[in-house]
C-alpha positions in Angstrom: 49.2 -135.6 -22.6 46.9 -137.6 -24.9 47.8 -135.3 -27.9 51.5 -136.0 -27.2 50.9 -139.7 -27.0 49.0 -139.7 -30.3 51.8 -137.7 -32.0 54.5 -140.0 -30.7 52.5 -143.1 -31.8 52.1 -141.6 -35.3 55.8 -140.8 -35.6 56.7 -144.4 -34.4 54.3 -145.8 -36.9 55.9 -143.8 -39.7 59.4 -144.8 -38.6 58.4 -148.4 -38.4 56.7 -148.4 -41.7 59.7 -146.7 -43.3 62.1 -149.3 -41.9 59.9 -152.3 -42.8 59.0 -150.8 -46.2 62.7 -150.3 -47.1 63.6 -153.8 -46.0 60.5 -155.5 -47.4 60.8 -158.8 -49.3 59.8 -157.9 -52.9 58.4 -161.1 -54.2 57.6 -164.8 -53.4 59.4 -166.5 -50.5 60.4 -169.9 -49.1 58.4 -172.2 -46.9 55.6 -171.0 -44.8 55.8 -167.5 -46.2 55.4 -168.7 -49.7 52.5 -170.9 -48.6 50.7 -167.9 -47.0 51.4 -165.8 -50.1 49.5 -168.4 -52.1 46.7 -168.7 -49.6 46.3 -164.9 -49.6 46.3 -164.5 -53.3 43.7 -167.4 -53.8 41.7 -166.2 -50.8 41.4 -169.7 -49.4 39.6 -169.4 -46.1 39.3 -172.3 -43.6 38.6 -172.4 -39.8 41.2 -175.0 -38.9 43.6 -174.1 -36.1 46.3 -173.2 -38.7 44.0 -171.5 -41.2 44.1 -167.9 -39.8 41.2 -166.9 -41.9 41.0 -163.2 -40.9 44.6 -162.7 -41.8 44.1 -164.5 -45.2 41.1 -162.3 -45.9 42.9 -159.1 -45.1 46.1 -160.2 -47.0 43.8 -161.1 -50.0 42.6 -157.5 -50.2 46.2 -156.3 -50.2 47.0 -158.7 -53.1 44.4 -156.8 -55.1 46.3 -153.5 -55.0 47.4 -153.0 -58.6 51.0 -152.1 -57.8 54.2 -154.2 -58.1 54.6 -157.9 -57.6 51.5 -159.7 -56.2 53.4 -161.6 -53.6 55.2 -158.4 -52.6 51.8 -156.8 -51.9 51.0 -159.6 -49.4 54.4 -159.0 -47.8 53.4 -155.3 -47.3 50.5 -156.3 -45.2 52.9 -157.6 -42.6 54.9 -154.3 -42.7 51.8 -152.3 -42.2 50.7 -154.4 -39.2 54.2 -154.3 -37.8 54.3 -150.5 -37.8 50.8 -150.5 -36.3 52.1 -152.8 -33.5 54.8 -150.3 -32.7 52.3 -147.5 -32.3 50.1 -149.7 -30.1 53.1 -151.0 -28.0 54.0 -147.4 -27.2 50.4 -146.7 -26.1 50.5 -149.8 -23.9 53.8 -148.7 -22.2 52.4 -145.2 -21.5 49.0 -146.6 -20.3 51.0 -148.9 -17.9 52.4 -145.7 -16.4 55.9 -145.3 -17.9 57.2 -141.9 -18.9 57.5 -140.7 -22.4 61.2 -141.1 -23.4 61.7 -144.5 -21.8 58.6 -145.6 -23.7 59.9 -144.3 -27.0 63.3 -145.9 -26.5 61.8 -149.3 -25.6 59.5 -149.2 -28.6 62.6 -148.6 -30.8 64.2 -151.7 -29.3 61.1 -153.7 -30.2 61.1 -152.2 -33.7 64.5 -153.8 -34.5 64.1 -157.0 -32.4 65.0 -160.0 -34.6 61.8 -162.0 -34.7 59.5 -159.0 -35.0 61.5 -157.3 -37.7 61.9 -160.6 -39.6 58.2 -161.2 -39.8 57.3 -157.6 -40.5 59.0 -157.8 -43.9 57.5 -161.1 -45.2 54.1 -162.7 -45.5 53.1 -164.1 -42.2 50.3 -163.9 -39.7 52.4 -162.8 -36.7 52.5 -159.0 -37.0 48.7 -158.9 -37.2 48.5 -161.3 -34.3 50.9 -159.1 -32.3 48.9 -156.0 -33.2 45.7 -157.5 -32.0 47.2 -158.8 -28.8 48.8 -155.4 -28.1 45.5 -153.7 -28.7 43.8 -156.1 -26.3 46.4 -155.4 -23.6 45.9 -151.6 -24.1 42.1 -152.0 -23.8 42.6 -154.0 -20.6 44.9 -151.4 -19.1 42.6 -148.6 -20.3 39.6 -150.2 -18.6 41.6 -150.7 -15.4 42.7 -147.1 -15.4 39.4 -145.5 -16.3 36.7 -147.9 -15.3 34.9 -147.2 -18.6 33.1 -150.4 -19.7 33.5 -149.6 -23.3 37.1 -150.8 -23.2 36.1 -154.0 -21.4 33.5 -154.7 -24.1 35.8 -153.7 -26.9 38.5 -156.1 -25.5 36.0 -158.9 -25.3 35.0 -158.4 -28.9 38.6 -158.2 -30.0 39.4 -161.4 -28.1 36.7 -163.2 -30.0 37.7 -161.7 -33.4 41.4 -162.4 -32.7 40.7 -166.1 -32.6 40.2 -165.9 -36.4 43.7 -164.5 -36.7 45.7 -166.8 -34.4 44.8 -168.9 -31.3 47.9 -167.4 -29.6 45.6 -164.6 -28.4 44.2 -166.8 -25.7 47.6 -166.7 -23.9 46.8 -163.2 -22.7 43.5 -164.3 -21.1 44.9 -165.1 -17.6 46.4 -161.6 -17.4 43.2 -159.9 -18.4 41.2 -162.0 -15.9 43.6 -160.9 -13.2 42.9 -157.2 -14.0 39.2 -158.0 -13.9 39.5 -159.7 -10.6 41.5 -156.8 -9.1 38.7 -154.4 -10.2 35.9 -156.8 -9.5 34.1 -154.2 -7.3 33.5 -152.1 -10.4 31.9 -155.0 -12.3 28.3 -155.9 -12.2 26.0 -158.4 -13.9 25.2 -156.0 -16.8 28.8 -155.3 -17.5 29.7 -159.0 -17.6 26.7 -159.9 -19.7 27.6 -157.3 -22.3 31.2 -158.5 -22.3 29.9 -162.0 -23.0 27.7 -160.8 -25.8 30.7 -158.9 -27.3 32.9 -162.0 -27.1 30.3 -164.1 -28.9 29.8 -161.4 -31.5 33.6 -161.4 -32.1 33.7 -165.2 -32.6 30.7 -165.3 -34.8 32.5 -165.1 -38.2 34.9 -167.9 -37.1 32.1 -170.0 -35.9 30.2 -169.5 -39.1 33.2 -170.6 -41.1 33.7 -173.6 -38.9 30.1 -174.7 -39.5 30.7 -174.4 -43.2 33.9 -176.6 -42.9 32.1 -179.2 -40.8 29.4 -179.5 -43.4 31.8 -179.5 -46.3 34.0 -182.2 -44.8 31.3 -184.2 -43.1 33.1 -184.0 -39.7 31.7 -185.4 -36.5 32.1 -183.5 -33.1 35.5 -185.0 -32.3 36.9 -184.3 -35.8 35.5 -180.7 -35.7 37.2 -180.1 -32.3 40.5 -181.4 -33.7 40.1 -179.3 -36.8 39.4 -176.1 -34.9 42.1 -176.5 -32.2 45.0 -178.6 -33.5 44.9 -179.3 -37.2 46.6 -177.7 -40.2 46.7 -179.1 -43.7 46.1 -182.6 -42.5 48.7 -182.4 -39.7 47.7 -182.4 -36.1 50.1 -180.6 -33.7 48.2 -181.7 -30.6 51.0 -184.1 -29.5 53.5 -181.2 -29.7 51.6 -179.1 -27.2 52.8 -179.2 -23.6 55.4 -181.8 -24.4 57.3 -181.0 -21.3 60.3 -183.1 -20.5 62.8 -182.7 -17.6 65.4 -184.2 -19.8 65.3 -181.3 -22.2 64.7 -178.6 -19.6 68.2 -177.2 -19.8 68.3 -177.0 -23.6 64.7 -175.5 -23.6 65.7 -172.9 -21.1 68.9 -172.1 -23.1 67.0 -171.7 -26.3 64.4 -169.4 -24.7 67.2 -167.3 -23.2 69.3 -167.3 -26.4 66.4 -166.0 -28.4 65.6 -163.3 -25.8 69.2 -162.1 -26.0 69.1 -162.3 -29.8 66.0 -160.2 -29.9 67.1 -157.6 -27.4 70.9 -157.7 -27.8 73.2 -155.5 -25.7 71.8 -153.0 -23.3 68.2 -153.8 -24.1 68.2 -157.2 -22.4 69.8 -155.7 -19.4 67.3 -153.0 -19.3 64.4 -155.5 -19.6 65.7 -157.6 -16.7 66.2 -154.5 -14.6 62.8 -153.3 -15.4 61.2 -156.6 -14.5 62.6 -156.2 -10.9 61.7 -152.5 -10.7 58.3 -152.6 -12.3 56.5 -152.8 -9.0 58.0 -149.5 -7.9 57.3 -147.8 -11.2 53.9 -149.3 -12.2 52.4 -150.5 -8.9 51.8 -154.1 -7.8 48.7 -154.8 -10.0 50.3 -153.8 -13.3 53.6 -155.5 -12.3 51.8 -158.8 -11.7 49.8 -158.3 -14.8 53.0 -158.1 -16.9 54.4 -161.1 -15.1 51.3 -163.2 -15.8 51.4 -162.2 -19.5 55.0 -163.2 -19.8 54.5 -166.4 -17.8 51.5 -167.5 -19.8 53.6 -167.4 -23.0 56.5 -169.1 -21.3 54.3 -172.0 -20.1 52.9 -172.5 -23.6 55.9 -172.0 -25.8 58.6 -173.4 -23.6 57.5 -177.1 -24.0 55.9 -176.7 -27.5 58.0 -178.9 -29.6 57.8 -177.7 -33.2 60.7 -176.8 -35.4 59.9 -173.0 -35.5 58.7 -172.7 -31.9 60.8 -169.5 -31.4 58.0 -167.7 -33.3 55.7 -168.5 -30.4 58.0 -166.7 -28.0 56.9 -163.4 -29.7 54.0 -162.5 -27.5 56.3 -162.5 -24.5 58.2 -159.7 -26.0 55.4 -157.2 -25.4 55.6 -157.4 -21.6 59.4 -157.5 -21.9 59.3 -154.3 -23.9 57.3 -152.7 -21.0 59.9 -154.0 -18.6 62.6 -152.5 -20.8 60.9 -149.1 -20.6 60.7 -149.5 -16.8 64.4 -150.3 -16.7 65.3 -147.2 -18.7 63.0 -145.0 -16.5 64.7 -146.3 -13.4 68.1 -145.7 -15.0 67.1 -142.1 -15.8 65.7 -141.5 -12.3 68.6 -143.0 -10.3 71.7 -142.6 -12.5 71.4 -139.8 -15.0 71.5 -137.0 -12.5 74.7 -138.4 -11.0 76.5 -138.7 -14.4 75.3 -135.8 -16.5 73.3 -132.6 -15.8 69.7 -132.3 -16.9 70.7 -130.1 -19.9 72.8 -132.9 -21.4 70.3 -135.7 -20.7 69.0 -135.3 -24.3 72.4 -136.3 -25.6 72.4 -139.4 -23.4 69.0 -140.4 -24.6 70.0 -140.1 -28.2 73.2 -142.1 -27.7 71.2 -144.8 -25.8 68.6 -144.9 -28.6 71.3 -145.3 -31.3 73.0 -148.1 -29.3 69.7 -149.9 -28.9 69.2 -149.9 -32.7 72.8 -150.2 -33.8 73.9 -153.1 -31.6 71.2 -155.6 -32.6 71.6 -154.7 -36.3 75.3 -155.4 -36.0 74.6 -158.7 -34.2 72.1 -159.8 -36.9 74.6 -158.9 -39.7 77.5 -161.0 -38.3 75.2 -163.8 -37.2 75.3 -165.6 -40.6 79.1 -165.4 -40.7 79.3 -167.0 -37.3 76.9 -169.8 -38.3 79.0 -170.3 -41.4 81.9 -171.0 -39.1 79.9 -173.5 -37.0 78.9 -171.2 -34.1 75.2 -171.6 -33.5 72.7 -172.6 -30.8 70.2 -174.4 -33.1 70.2 -176.3 -36.4 70.1 -174.1 -39.4 69.8 -174.7 -43.1 70.9 -172.5 -46.0 68.3 -172.1 -48.8 69.4 -171.9 -52.4 70.8 -168.7 -54.0 73.6 -166.2 -53.2 71.7 -164.8 -50.2 70.8 -168.2 -48.8 72.9 -168.1 -45.7 71.3 -164.7 -44.7 67.6 -165.7 -45.2 66.9 -166.9 -41.6 69.3 -164.7 -39.6 69.4 -161.3 -41.5 65.9 -159.6 -41.2 66.1 -157.2 -44.1 64.8 -158.8 -47.4 64.9 -155.9 -49.8 66.2 -157.0 -53.2 65.8 -160.7 -52.2 64.8 -162.5 -55.4 66.4 -165.9 -54.7 63.2 -167.9 -54.3 61.7 -166.6 -57.5 64.9 -167.2 -59.5 65.2 -170.7 -58.0 61.6 -171.6 -58.8 61.9 -170.2 -62.4 65.1 -172.2 -62.9 63.4 -175.4 -61.6 60.4 -175.0 -63.8 62.6 -174.4 -66.8 64.7 -177.6 -66.5 62.2 -180.1 -65.1 61.2 -182.6 -67.8 57.7 -182.6 -69.2 55.0 -184.3 -67.1 57.6 -185.2 -64.4 57.0 -185.8 -60.7 59.0 -183.2 -58.7 59.6 -184.1 -55.0 60.4 -181.1 -52.8 60.4 -180.4 -49.1 57.9 -177.6 -48.1 60.6 -174.9 -47.9 61.6 -175.3 -51.5 58.2 -176.3 -52.8 56.4 -173.1 -51.8 57.8 -170.7 -54.4 57.5 -173.4 -57.1 53.8 -174.0 -56.2 53.2 -170.2 -56.2 54.5 -169.8 -59.7 52.5 -172.8 -60.9 49.2 -171.7 -59.4 49.3 -167.9 -59.6 51.4 -167.4 -62.7 50.2 -170.6 -64.5 53.8 -171.8 -65.2 54.4 -175.5 -66.1 51.1 -177.0 -65.0 52.2 -180.3 -66.5 54.6 -180.9 -63.6 53.2 -182.7 -60.5 54.7 -181.2 -57.4 54.7 -183.5 -54.4 55.9 -182.7 -50.8 58.5 -185.0 -49.4 60.4 -186.7 -47.9 58.8 -188.6 -45.1 57.0 -190.9 -47.5 59.4 -190.9 -50.4 59.6 -194.7 -50.7 55.8 -195.1 -51.1 55.7 -192.2 -53.6 58.4 -193.7 -55.7 56.6 -197.1 -55.6 53.5 -195.4 -57.0 55.1 -193.6 -59.9 57.1 -196.3 -61.6 57.7 -195.5 -65.3 57.4 -191.7 -64.8 60.2 -189.2 -64.7 61.0 -188.3 -61.1 63.1 -185.4 -59.9 64.0 -184.2 -56.4 64.6 -180.5 -55.6 67.6 -181.0 -53.4 70.0 -183.6 -51.8 70.3 -182.0 -48.4 70.9 -185.1 -46.2 69.1 -183.6 -43.2 65.8 -183.9 -45.1 66.3 -186.1 -48.2 67.3 -189.8 -47.7 70.3 -189.4 -49.9 72.1 -192.7 -48.8 69.0 -194.8 -49.6 68.4 -193.0 -52.9 72.0 -193.7 -54.0 71.6 -197.3 -53.3 68.6 -197.5 -55.7 68.9 -194.6 -58.1 71.4 -192.7 -60.2 71.1 -189.1 -59.0 71.7 -186.9 -62.1 72.1 -183.1 -61.6 70.0 -181.1 -64.0 70.2 -177.4 -63.2 69.1 -176.9 -59.6 67.3 -180.3 -59.4 68.3 -183.9 -59.6 66.7 -186.6 -61.9 66.3 -190.0 -60.4 67.0 -193.0 -62.6 66.6 -196.6 -61.2 69.9 -198.4 -61.2 70.1 -201.2 -63.8 69.5 -204.7 -62.2 68.8 -203.1 -58.8 65.3 -201.8 -59.2 63.2 -200.3 -56.5 63.6 -201.6 -52.9 61.1 -200.7 -50.3 
């Protein structure tokens, strides 16, 4: 049994790594991904809530591999951790008590789920986060099933270490505490003490880094707490947390549901919902409640978390949903297969089902950009520059995607000497990467905008100023046209004060 599980996990890892390797982004990217590529290459470690120092350290080691594009090497770290997550997810499903083939089919559905696949092919912290959270759940279930304290202690250490990857890992604590409470008769003071020691040992590297940051920045206790829990690059997202509003409940619920359907399109979402209702019969009450608590914990956090990319924070809920999906297919096999096909032909049904679970989501992702192009979408979207711009956010594969690099090179080629270039973070990231890593055009001063564009323009009178785009959703185009001539120059726009008008604040 264990040999079979290991073999299946290895095969799923190889399959996932093949898919993510073939669809991997080859070079520098837009926005957050470009930012993290730069952080990884420079090895900049900080203990702020958005610093993710353990991921940065690991990705920095990948950037040292002397093969291919340096940004592409950082992307590959995500592919490797994505494939590892699939192997671990399969182990979680089997440890929970689901049979082999439903577990394999459910893992395949996770492999092509939109958010997971998207972040397994570009530089981001989320596949490593998901891998650690999945391993944590496996350790919790393994301890519950065997009673061996090693798994409890290992889980405690992993929980502490995982805080240096992403604070999302704390969302699984309520579920793990529930398992401990249900098996409380097997716990003693010694076991709990060693668990606490392991937790402290796991957090030690992050605490040490935090102490360094406190000393370097001269922070007091309140500032240090803000830095460690809520701050990222000078921005605090504390006010965005738990910003629940009954006014937006309907739209929040719709977005949560829409992303669930997007990630598990077709039969997968129906199987997951069925499995949620049948999990008690298949797994037992304790494990069914454990999955529900895991899912509910993520829902409570992510549902009212009001940031532009909050759909990313739905990702941890897809692990319990994948287990439910496996439960749903197991129930389907047990109650329907024998009535439809004979046992000898069940293999064919499984293959057809697996193909549908992979093919239907891929087809949905492919037609998604075309539908958005025609105005059919459930959230605001923006096209980035380049021929593949409309596909960047909705089509997970990124093989052969060089638009950000070509855009950044074109910008740096046409920007006047010693100019100030104003760009929003999405467009600024590949430009900054080429400036810092490849030493291109250090004479250009790149400034993020456009929330403070008026004050920036007031500071730089007499200097050449350019903006990266005139997208009205981000750049104050109407105000700029009242005060400046906006002159296209390649992919950027030069700002020249209008004669006799001058600058108006």
